PDB file of N, CA, C and O in Angstrom:
ATOM      1  N   MET A   1       0.886  -0.967   0.061  1.00  0.00           N
ATOM      2  CA  MET A   1       0.248   0.132  -0.176  1.00  0.00           C
ATOM      3  C   MET A   1       1.400   1.190   0.250  1.00  0.00           C
ATOM      4  O   MET A   1       2.486   0.980   0.790  1.00  0.00           O
ATOM      5  N   VAL A   2       0.743   2.506  -0.212  1.00  0.00           N
ATOM      6  CA  VAL A   2       1.459   3.471  -1.345  1.00  0.00           C
ATOM      7  C   VAL A   2       0.394   4.641  -0.326  1.00  0.00           C
ATOM      8  O   VAL A   2      -0.822   4.532  -0.480  1.00  0.00           O
ATOM      9  N   ASP A   3       0.872   5.597   0.570  1.00  0.00           N
ATOM     10  CA  ASP A   3       0.699   6.283   0.973  1.00  0.00           C
ATOM     11  C   ASP A   3       0.955   7.326   0.239  1.00  0.00           C
ATOM     12  O   ASP A   3       2.125   7.562  -0.061  1.00  0.00           O
ATOM     13  N   PRO A   4      -0.298   8.328  -0.286  1.00  0.00           N
ATOM     14  CA  PRO A   4       0.039   9.239  -1.180  1.00  0.00           C
ATOM     15  C   PRO A   4      -0.075  10.910  -0.815  1.00  0.00           C
ATOM     16  O   PRO A   4      -0.061  11.955  -1.466  1.00  0.00           O
ATOM     17  N   THR A   5      -0.210  10.478   0.775  1.00  0.00           N
ATOM     18  CA  THR A   5       0.122  11.809   1.959  1.00  0.00           C
ATOM     19  C   THR A   5       1.257  13.083   1.577  1.00  0.00           C
ATOM     20  O   THR A   5       1.218  14.301   1.751  1.00  0.00           O
ATOM     21  N   THR A   6       2.096  12.314   1.078  1.00  0.00           N
ATOM     22  CA  THR A   6       3.372  12.729   0.869  1.00  0.00           C
ATOM     23  C   THR A   6       3.542  13.921  -0.617  1.00  0.00           C
ATOM     24  O   THR A   6       3.953  15.081  -0.641  1.00  0.00           O
ATOM     25  N   HIS A   7       3.106  13.161  -1.560  1.00  0.00           N
ATOM     26  CA  HIS A   7       3.222  13.314  -2.738  1.00  0.00           C
ATOM     27  C   HIS A   7       1.838  14.565  -2.774  1.00  0.00           C
ATOM     28  O   HIS A   7       1.928  15.636  -3.375  1.00  0.00           O
ATOM     29  N   LEU A   8       0.919  14.225  -2.183  1.00  0.00           N
ATOM     30  CA  LEU A   8      -0.449  14.966  -2.512  1.00  0.00           C
ATOM     31  C   LEU A   8       0.360  16.554  -1.489  1.00  0.00           C
ATOM     32  O   LEU A   8       1.244  17.320  -1.875  1.00  0.00           O
ATOM     33  N   THR A   9      -0.063  16.547  -0.747  1.00  0.00           N
ATOM     34  CA  THR A   9       1.109  17.951   0.194  1.00  0.00           C
ATOM     35  C   THR A   9       2.702  18.215  -0.537  1.00  0.00           C
ATOM     36  O   THR A   9       3.583  18.755   0.132  1.00  0.00           O
ATOM     37  N   ARG A  10       2.955  17.767  -1.987  1.00  0.00           N
ATOM     38  CA  ARG A  10       4.169  17.986  -1.945  1.00  0.00           C
ATOM     39  C   ARG A  10       3.754  19.350  -3.447  1.00  0.00           C
ATOM     40  O   ARG A  10       4.449  20.325  -3.731  1.00  0.00           O
ATOM     41  N   LEU A  11       2.481  18.928  -4.101  1.00  0.00           N
ATOM     42  CA  LEU A  11       2.012  19.243  -5.486  1.00  0.00           C
ATOM     43  C   LEU A  11       0.899  20.039  -5.422  1.00  0.00           C
ATOM     44  O   LEU A  11       0.416  20.777  -6.281  1.00  0.00           O
ATOM     45  N   GLU A  12       0.454  19.738  -4.000  1.00  0.00           N
ATOM     46  CA  GLU A  12      -0.644  21.069  -3.593  1.00  0.00           C
ATOM     47  C   GLU A  12       0.587  22.614  -2.895  1.00  0.00           C
ATOM     48  O   GLU A  12       0.132  23.722  -2.611  1.00  0.00           O
ATOM     49  N   ALA A  13       1.934  22.276  -2.786  1.00  0.00           N
ATOM     50  CA  ALA A  13       2.789  23.015  -2.697  1.00  0.00           C
ATOM     51  C   ALA A  13       2.931  23.997  -3.374  1.00  0.00           C
ATOM     52  O   ALA A  13       2.969  25.151  -2.948  1.00  0.00           O
ATOM     53  N   GLY A  14       3.052  23.553  -4.812  1.00  0.00           N
ATOM     54  CA  GLY A  14       3.870  23.405  -6.308  1.00  0.00           C
ATOM     55  C   GLY A  14       2.450  23.960  -6.818  1.00  0.00           C
ATOM     56  O   GLY A  14       2.590  24.169  -8.023  1.00  0.00           O
ATOM     57  N   ARG A  15       1.168  24.282  -6.427  1.00  0.00           N
ATOM     58  CA  ARG A  15      -0.007  24.519  -7.246  1.00  0.00           C
ATOM     59  C   ARG A  15       0.411  26.473  -7.847  1.00  0.00           C
ATOM     60  O   ARG A  15       1.297  27.262  -7.519  1.00  0.00           O
ATOM     61  N   ARG A  16      -0.305  26.523  -8.441  1.00  0.00           N
ATOM     62  CA  ARG A  16      -0.237  27.875  -8.991  1.00  0.00           C
ATOM     63  C   ARG A  16      -1.177  28.256  -9.677  1.00  0.00           C
ATOM     64  O   ARG A  16      -1.325  27.515 -10.649  1.00  0.00           O
ATOM     65  N   LEU A  17      -2.702  29.993  -9.580  1.00  0.00           N
ATOM     66  CA  LEU A  17      -3.381  29.931  -9.700  1.00  0.00           C
ATOM     67  C   LEU A  17      -2.659  31.427 -10.946  1.00  0.00           C
ATOM     68  O   LEU A  17      -1.929  32.406 -10.785  1.00  0.00           O
ATOM     69  N   TYR A  18      -3.539  30.690 -12.324  1.00  0.00           N
ATOM     70  CA  TYR A  18      -3.141  31.763 -13.319  1.00  0.00           C
ATOM     71  C   TYR A  18      -4.156  32.389 -13.334  1.00  0.00           C
ATOM     72  O   TYR A  18      -5.078  31.576 -13.404  1.00  0.00           O
ATOM     73  N   THR A  19      -4.677  33.802 -13.295  1.00  0.00           N
ATOM     74  CA  THR A  19      -5.329  34.753 -13.290  1.00  0.00           C
ATOM     75  C   THR A  19      -5.987  34.861 -14.769  1.00  0.00           C
ATOM     76  O   THR A  19      -5.635  33.868 -15.406  1.00  0.00           O
ATOM     77  N   PRO A  20      -6.912  35.808 -15.630  1.00  0.00           N
ATOM     78  CA  PRO A  20      -7.553  36.047 -16.323  1.00  0.00           C
ATOM     79  C   PRO A  20      -5.667  37.358 -16.765  1.00  0.00           C
ATOM     80  O   PRO A  20      -5.012  37.370 -17.807  1.00  0.00           O
ATOM     81  N   ALA A  21      -5.428  38.219 -15.424  1.00  0.00           N
ATOM     82  CA  ALA A  21      -4.544  38.852 -15.471  1.00  0.00           C
ATOM     83  C   ALA A  21      -3.287  38.675 -16.278  1.00  0.00           C
ATOM     84  O   ALA A  21      -2.811  39.084 -17.337  1.00  0.00           O
ATOM     85  N   HIS A  22      -2.895  37.684 -15.048  1.00  0.00           N
ATOM     86  CA  HIS A  22      -1.451  36.886 -16.025  1.00  0.00           C
ATOM     87  C   HIS A  22      -1.332  35.761 -17.133  1.00  0.00           C
ATOM     88  O   HIS A  22      -0.502  34.883 -17.370  1.00  0.00           O
ATOM     89  N   LEU A  23      -3.222  36.410 -18.044  1.00  0.00           N
ATOM     90  CA  LEU A  23      -2.996  35.688 -19.644  1.00  0.00           C
ATOM     91  C   LEU A  23      -2.603  36.736 -20.095  1.00  0.00           C
ATOM     92  O   LEU A  23      -1.656  36.761 -20.882  1.00  0.00           O
ATOM     93  N   HIS A  24      -3.417  38.138 -19.592  1.00  0.00           N
ATOM     94  CA  HIS A  24      -2.680  38.981 -20.611  1.00  0.00           C
ATOM     95  C   HIS A  24      -1.360  39.439 -20.299  1.00  0.00           C
ATOM     96  O   HIS A  24      -0.779  39.728 -21.345  1.00  0.00           O
ATOM     97  N   ALA A  25      -0.704  39.610 -19.360  1.00  0.00           N
ATOM     98  CA  ALA A  25       0.756  40.113 -19.278  1.00  0.00           C
ATOM     99  C   ALA A  25       2.174  38.505 -19.660  1.00  0.00           C
ATOM    100  O   ALA A  25       3.357  38.206 -19.497  1.00  0.00           O
ATOM    101  N   ALA A  26       0.933  38.013 -20.204  1.00  0.00           N
ATOM    102  CA  ALA A  26       2.552  36.777 -20.243  1.00  0.00           C
ATOM    103  C   ALA A  26       2.436  36.660 -22.501  1.00  0.00           C
ATOM    104  O   ALA A  26       3.240  36.180 -23.301  1.00  0.00           O
ATOM    105  N   LYS A  27       1.220  37.277 -22.698  1.00  0.00           N
ATOM    106  CA  LYS A  27       0.772  37.761 -24.280  1.00  0.00           C
ATOM    107  C   LYS A  27       1.909  37.767 -25.016  1.00  0.00           C
ATOM    108  O   LYS A  27       2.317  37.289 -26.074  1.00  0.00           O
ATOM    109  N   ASP A  28       2.487  38.796 -23.695  1.00  0.00           N
ATOM    110  CA  ASP A  28       3.518  40.062 -24.815  1.00  0.00           C
ATOM    111  C   ASP A  28       4.693  39.137 -24.100  1.00  0.00           C
ATOM    112  O   ASP A  28       5.795  39.260 -24.634  1.00  0.00           O
ATOM    113  N   LEU A  29       4.644  38.485 -23.291  1.00  0.00           N
ATOM    114  CA  LEU A  29       6.175  37.885 -24.344  1.00  0.00           C
ATOM    115  C   LEU A  29       6.479  36.826 -25.105  1.00  0.00           C
ATOM    116  O   LEU A  29       7.451  36.436 -25.752  1.00  0.00           O
ATOM    117  N   LEU A  30       4.600  36.195 -24.677  1.00  0.00           N
ATOM    118  CA  LEU A  30       4.685  34.876 -25.832  1.00  0.00           C
ATOM    119  C   LEU A  30       3.732  35.235 -27.112  1.00  0.00           C
ATOM    120  O   LEU A  30       2.722  34.617 -27.447  1.00  0.00           O
ATOM    121  N   SER A  31       4.243  36.275 -27.683  1.00  0.00           N
ATOM    122  CA  SER A  31       4.937  36.579 -28.854  1.00  0.00           C
ATOM    123  C   SER A  31       5.152  36.652 -29.414  1.00  0.00           C
ATOM    124  O   SER A  31       6.221  37.238 -29.239  1.00  0.00           O
ATOM    125  N   PRO A  32       4.930  36.404 -31.111  1.00  0.00           N
ATOM    126  CA  PRO A  32       6.518  35.759 -32.610  1.00  0.00           C
ATOM    127  C   PRO A  32       7.124  37.540 -31.970  1.00  0.00           C
ATOM    128  O   PRO A  32       6.774  38.619 -31.492  1.00  0.00           O
ATOM    129  N   GLY A  33       8.100  36.822 -32.382  1.00  0.00           N
ATOM    130  CA  GLY A  33       9.261  37.841 -32.430  1.00  0.00           C
ATOM    131  C   GLY A  33       9.724  38.097 -34.043  1.00  0.00           C
ATOM    132  O   GLY A  33       9.075  37.876 -35.066  1.00  0.00           O
ATOM    133  N   PRO A  34      11.316  38.736 -33.857  1.00  0.00           N
ATOM    134  CA  PRO A  34      12.090  37.936 -35.336  1.00  0.00           C
ATOM    135  C   PRO A  34      12.993  37.409 -34.749  1.00  0.00           C
ATOM    136  O   PRO A  34      13.981  37.855 -34.165  1.00  0.00           O
ATOM    137  N   HIS A  35      12.346  35.738 -35.050  1.00  0.00           N
ATOM    138  CA  HIS A  35      12.780  34.449 -34.810  1.00  0.00           C
ATOM    139  C   HIS A  35      12.401  33.522 -35.670  1.00  0.00           C
ATOM    140  O   HIS A  35      11.246  33.264 -36.009  1.00  0.00           O
ATOM    141  N   ASP A  36      14.306  32.551 -36.353  1.00  0.00           N
ATOM    142  CA  ASP A  36      13.558  32.166 -37.791  1.00  0.00           C
ATOM    143  C   ASP A  36      13.073  30.828 -36.969  1.00  0.00           C
ATOM    144  O   ASP A  36      13.222  30.909 -35.749  1.00  0.00           O
ATOM    145  N   THR A  37      12.653  29.915 -37.348  1.00  0.00           N
ATOM    146  CA  THR A  37      12.230  28.700 -36.839  1.00  0.00           C
ATOM    147  C   THR A  37      12.099  27.612 -38.174  1.00  0.00           C
ATOM    148  O   THR A  37      11.449  27.874 -39.186  1.00  0.00           O
ATOM    149  N   ALA A  38      12.529  26.892 -38.047  1.00  0.00           N
ATOM    150  CA  ALA A  38      12.783  25.658 -38.767  1.00  0.00           C
ATOM    151  C   ALA A  38      11.863  24.837 -38.778  1.00  0.00           C
ATOM    152  O   ALA A  38      11.112  25.472 -38.038  1.00  0.00           O
ATOM    153  N   PHE A  39      10.998  23.439 -39.146  1.00  0.00           N
ATOM    154  CA  PHE A  39      11.103  22.549 -39.035  1.00  0.00           C
ATOM    155  C   PHE A  39      11.985  21.558 -39.623  1.00  0.00           C
ATOM    156  O   PHE A  39      12.245  21.803 -40.801  1.00  0.00           O
ATOM    157  N   ILE A  40      12.394  20.761 -39.264  1.00  0.00           N
ATOM    158  CA  ILE A  40      13.236  19.473 -40.138  1.00  0.00           C
ATOM    159  C   ILE A  40      12.696  18.070 -39.923  1.00  0.00           C
ATOM    160  O   ILE A  40      12.076  17.870 -38.879  1.00  0.00           O
ATOM    161  N   GLY A  41      12.796  17.446 -40.465  1.00  0.00           N
ATOM    162  CA  GLY A  41      12.195  15.799 -40.241  1.00  0.00           C
ATOM    163  C   GLY A  41      13.646  15.181 -40.762  1.00  0.00           C
ATOM    164  O   GLY A  41      14.201  15.354 -41.846  1.00  0.00           O
ATOM    165  N   THR A  42      14.006  14.513 -39.783  1.00  0.00           N
ATOM    166  CA  THR A  42      15.708  13.767 -39.606  1.00  0.00           C
ATOM    167  C   THR A  42      15.311  12.566 -39.261  1.00  0.00           C
ATOM    168  O   THR A  42      14.366  12.242 -38.542  1.00  0.00           O
ATOM    169  N   ARG A  43      16.827  11.308 -40.340  1.00  0.00           N
ATOM    170  CA  ARG A  43      16.859  10.487 -39.417  1.00  0.00           C
ATOM    171  C   ARG A  43      17.018   9.702 -38.448  1.00  0.00           C
ATOM    172  O   ARG A  43      17.044   8.498 -38.705  1.00  0.00           O
ATOM    173  N   GLU A  44      17.162  10.133 -37.118  1.00  0.00           N
ATOM    174  CA  GLU A  44      17.619  10.369 -35.729  1.00  0.00           C
ATOM    175  C   GLU A  44      16.850  10.159 -34.801  1.00  0.00           C
ATOM    176  O   GLU A  44      15.630  10.309 -34.874  1.00  0.00           O
ATOM    177  N   THR A  45      17.884   9.533 -33.148  1.00  0.00           N
ATOM    178  CA  THR A  45      16.331   9.849 -33.072  1.00  0.00           C
ATOM    179  C   THR A  45      15.897  11.005 -32.071  1.00  0.00           C
ATOM    180  O   THR A  45      16.396  11.991 -32.614  1.00  0.00           O
ATOM    181  N   THR A  46      15.376  11.370 -31.139  1.00  0.00           N
ATOM    182  CA  THR A  46      14.659  12.977 -30.377  1.00  0.00           C
ATOM    183  C   THR A  46      16.134  13.691 -29.953  1.00  0.00           C
ATOM    184  O   THR A  46      16.642  14.799 -30.125  1.00  0.00           O
ATOM    185  N   LEU A  47      16.601  12.199 -29.186  1.00  0.00           N
ATOM    186  CA  LEU A  47      18.264  13.280 -28.675  1.00  0.00           C
ATOM    187  C   LEU A  47      19.178  13.024 -29.222  1.00  0.00           C
ATOM    188  O   LEU A  47      20.038  13.785 -28.777  1.00  0.00           O
ATOM    189  N   ALA A  48      19.551  12.478 -29.868  1.00  0.00           N
ATOM    190  CA  ALA A  48      20.286  12.781 -30.740  1.00  0.00           C
ATOM    191  C   ALA A  48      20.130  14.255 -31.846  1.00  0.00           C
ATOM    192  O   ALA A  48      21.058  14.985 -32.195  1.00  0.00           O
ATOM    193  N   ALA A  49      19.131  14.340 -32.105  1.00  0.00           N
ATOM    194  CA  ALA A  49      19.063  15.905 -32.800  1.00  0.00           C
ATOM    195  C   ALA A  49      18.939  16.431 -31.954  1.00  0.00           C
ATOM    196  O   ALA A  49      19.676  17.411 -32.057  1.00  0.00           O
ATOM    197  N   GLY A  50      18.182  16.467 -30.598  1.00  0.00           N
ATOM    198  CA  GLY A  50      18.657  17.176 -29.466  1.00  0.00           C
ATOM    199  C   GLY A  50      20.211  18.441 -29.604  1.00  0.00           C
ATOM    200  O   GLY A  50      20.496  19.612 -29.856  1.00  0.00           O
ATOM    201  N   GLN A  51      20.899  16.878 -29.151  1.00  0.00           N
ATOM    202  CA  GLN A  51      22.519  17.255 -29.188  1.00  0.00           C
ATOM    203  C   GLN A  51      23.126  17.488 -30.034  1.00  0.00           C
ATOM    204  O   GLN A  51      24.337  17.605 -29.844  1.00  0.00           O
ATOM    205  N   ARG A  52      22.353  17.744 -31.934  1.00  0.00           N
ATOM    206  CA  ARG A  52      22.944  17.892 -32.071  1.00  0.00           C
ATOM    207  C   ARG A  52      22.667  19.768 -32.576  1.00  0.00           C
ATOM    208  O   ARG A  52      23.469  20.565 -33.062  1.00  0.00           O
ATOM    209  N   LEU A  53      21.352  19.923 -32.235  1.00  0.00           N
ATOM    210  CA  LEU A  53      21.092  21.408 -32.640  1.00  0.00           C
ATOM    211  C   LEU A  53      21.532  22.255 -30.787  1.00  0.00           C
ATOM    212  O   LEU A  53      20.980  23.276 -30.378  1.00  0.00           O
ATOM    213  N   LEU A  54      22.406  21.613 -30.156  1.00  0.00           N
ATOM    214  CA  LEU A  54      22.953  21.788 -29.301  1.00  0.00           C
ATOM    215  C   LEU A  54      23.690  21.980 -29.308  1.00  0.00           C
ATOM    216  O   LEU A  54      23.990  22.449 -28.210  1.00  0.00           O
ATOM    217  N   ARG A  55      24.628  21.954 -30.080  1.00  0.00           N
ATOM    218  CA  ARG A  55      25.674  22.081 -30.428  1.00  0.00           C
ATOM    219  C   ARG A  55      26.198  23.631 -31.063  1.00  0.00           C
ATOM    220  O   ARG A  55      25.732  24.249 -32.020  1.00  0.00           O
ATOM    221  N   GLY A  56      27.483  24.042 -30.035  1.00  0.00           N
ATOM    222  CA  GLY A  56      27.477  25.865 -30.632  1.00  0.00           C
ATOM    223  C   GLY A  56      25.966  26.579 -30.416  1.00  0.00           C
ATOM    224  O   GLY A  56      25.839  27.019 -31.559  1.00  0.00           O
ATOM    225  N   ARG A  57      25.111  26.864 -29.931  1.00  0.00           N
ATOM    226  CA  ARG A  57      24.072  27.311 -30.002  1.00  0.00           C
ATOM    227  C   ARG A  57      24.225  27.686 -27.953  1.00  0.00           C
ATOM    228  O   ARG A  57      24.581  27.013 -26.985  1.00  0.00           O
ATOM    229  N   THR A  58      23.655  29.292 -28.186  1.00  0.00           N
ATOM    230  CA  THR A  58      23.341  29.285 -26.624  1.00  0.00           C
ATOM    231  C   THR A  58      21.893  29.768 -26.263  1.00  0.00           C
ATOM    232  O   THR A  58      21.365  29.807 -25.151  1.00  0.00           O
ATOM    233  N   GLY A  59      21.138  30.299 -28.076  1.00  0.00           N
ATOM    234  CA  GLY A  59      19.408  29.751 -27.681  1.00  0.00           C
ATOM    235  C   GLY A  59      19.369  28.467 -26.482  1.00  0.00           C
ATOM    236  O   GLY A  59      20.194  27.796 -25.862  1.00  0.00           O
ATOM    237  N   PRO A  60      17.181  28.641 -26.626  1.00  0.00           N
ATOM    238  CA  PRO A  60      16.882  27.494 -26.612  1.00  0.00           C
ATOM    239  C   PRO A  60      16.579  26.558 -27.497  1.00  0.00           C
ATOM    240  O   PRO A  60      16.619  27.161 -28.570  1.00  0.00           O
ATOM    241  N   VAL A  61      16.323  25.536 -27.694  1.00  0.00           N
ATOM    242  CA  VAL A  61      16.184  24.277 -29.043  1.00  0.00           C
ATOM    243  C   VAL A  61      15.211  23.327 -27.893  1.00  0.00           C
ATOM    244  O   VAL A  61      15.301  23.079 -26.690  1.00  0.00           O
ATOM    245  N   ALA A  62      14.176  22.937 -29.089  1.00  0.00           N
ATOM    246  CA  ALA A  62      13.149  21.295 -28.821  1.00  0.00           C
ATOM    247  C   ALA A  62      12.412  21.283 -29.640  1.00  0.00           C
ATOM    248  O   ALA A  62      11.714  21.904 -30.443  1.00  0.00           O
ATOM    249  N   VAL A  63      12.828  20.125 -29.129  1.00  0.00           N
ATOM    250  CA  VAL A  63      12.749  19.006 -30.323  1.00  0.00           C
ATOM    251  C   VAL A  63      11.710  18.219 -30.006  1.00  0.00           C
ATOM    252  O   VAL A  63      11.648  17.731 -28.877  1.00  0.00           O
ATOM    253  N   LEU A  64      10.625  17.949 -31.066  1.00  0.00           N
ATOM    254  CA  LEU A  64       9.530  17.053 -30.978  1.00  0.00           C
ATOM    255  C   LEU A  64       9.392  15.771 -31.440  1.00  0.00           C
ATOM    256  O   LEU A  64       9.600  15.730 -32.653  1.00  0.00           O
ATOM    257  N   ASN A  65       9.049  14.414 -30.827  1.00  0.00           N
ATOM    258  CA  ASN A  65       9.595  13.033 -31.891  1.00  0.00           C
ATOM    259  C   ASN A  65       8.416  12.598 -31.929  1.00  0.00           C
ATOM    260  O   ASN A  65       7.933  11.930 -31.015  1.00  0.00           O
ATOM    261  N   VAL A  66       7.478  13.081 -33.531  1.00  0.00           N
ATOM    262  CA  VAL A  66       6.352  12.424 -33.949  1.00  0.00           C
ATOM    263  C   VAL A  66       6.657  11.573 -35.065  1.00  0.00           C
ATOM    264  O   VAL A  66       6.243  11.500 -36.222  1.00  0.00           O
ATOM    265  N   ALA A  67       7.638  10.855 -34.269  1.00  0.00           N
ATOM    266  CA  ALA A  67       6.967   8.900 -35.796  1.00  0.00           C
ATOM    267  C   ALA A  67       6.618   8.272 -34.802  1.00  0.00           C
ATOM    268  O   ALA A  67       6.132   8.590 -33.717  1.00  0.00           O
ATOM    269  N   SER A  68       6.962   7.183 -35.358  1.00  0.00           N
ATOM    270  CA  SER A  68       6.621   6.120 -34.625  1.00  0.00           C
ATOM    271  C   SER A  68       7.304   4.432 -35.060  1.00  0.00           C
ATOM    272  O   SER A  68       8.189   4.459 -35.915  1.00  0.00           O
ATOM    273  N   ALA A  69       7.013   3.399 -34.644  1.00  0.00           N
ATOM    274  CA  ALA A  69       8.067   2.500 -35.007  1.00  0.00           C
ATOM    275  C   ALA A  69       8.134   1.772 -36.627  1.00  0.00           C
ATOM    276  O   ALA A  69       8.810   0.928 -37.215  1.00  0.00           O
ATOM    277  N   THR A  70       7.438   2.322 -36.794  1.00  0.00           N
ATOM    278  CA  THR A  70       6.519   1.249 -38.431  1.00  0.00           C
ATOM    279  C   THR A  70       6.906   2.567 -39.723  1.00  0.00           C
ATOM    280  O   THR A  70       7.228   2.508 -40.909  1.00  0.00           O
ATOM    281  N   THR A  71       6.675   3.662 -38.774  1.00  0.00           N
ATOM    282  CA  THR A  71       6.986   5.433 -39.995  1.00  0.00           C
ATOM    283  C   THR A  71       8.325   6.087 -39.484  1.00  0.00           C
ATOM    284  O   THR A  71       8.318   7.287 -39.206  1.00  0.00           O
ATOM    285  N   PRO A  72       9.038   5.624 -39.401  1.00  0.00           N
ATOM    286  CA  PRO A  72      10.598   7.175 -38.648  1.00  0.00           C
ATOM    287  C   PRO A  72      10.698   8.475 -39.573  1.00  0.00           C
ATOM    288  O   PRO A  72      11.399   8.609 -40.576  1.00  0.00           O
ATOM    289  N   ALA A  73       9.923   9.296 -39.057  1.00  0.00           N
ATOM    290  CA  ALA A  73      10.293  10.624 -38.930  1.00  0.00           C
ATOM    291  C   ALA A  73       8.442  10.923 -39.872  1.00  0.00           C
ATOM    292  O   ALA A  73       8.055  11.921 -40.480  1.00  0.00           O
ATOM    293  N   GLY A  74       7.813   9.765 -39.640  1.00  0.00           N
ATOM    294  CA  GLY A  74       6.716   9.568 -40.646  1.00  0.00           C
ATOM    295  C   GLY A  74       6.890   9.497 -42.299  1.00  0.00           C
ATOM    296  O   GLY A  74       5.966   9.727 -43.080  1.00  0.00           O
ATOM    297  N   VAL A  75       8.285   9.125 -42.701  1.00  0.00           N
ATOM    298  CA  VAL A  75       8.108   8.700 -43.732  1.00  0.00           C
ATOM    299  C   VAL A  75       7.705   7.152 -44.305  1.00  0.00           C
ATOM    300  O   VAL A  75       8.249   6.083 -44.028  1.00  0.00           O
ATOM    301  N   SER A  76       6.831   7.356 -44.986  1.00  0.00           N
ATOM    302  CA  SER A  76       5.580   6.374 -45.242  1.00  0.00           C
ATOM    303  C   SER A  76       6.314   5.303 -45.932  1.00  0.00           C
ATOM    304  O   SER A  76       5.717   4.301 -46.327  1.00  0.00           O
TER     305      SER A  76
END
């Protein structure tokens, strides 16, 4: 039997309430800016792609795995 009390207490301590005012304040931060965005399908693992993209960069990098075991990189 697992007692969830500790986990629930931790979850409650970390919860945040976001009001409509927070949304409007964050909207300016999330608006598109003068950034180049690229979407590239490659035949490598998500981890390998992330490591490759991080080499020589100082800005944030995001990777998304949309492949399956039968159609790598979505290629049929």
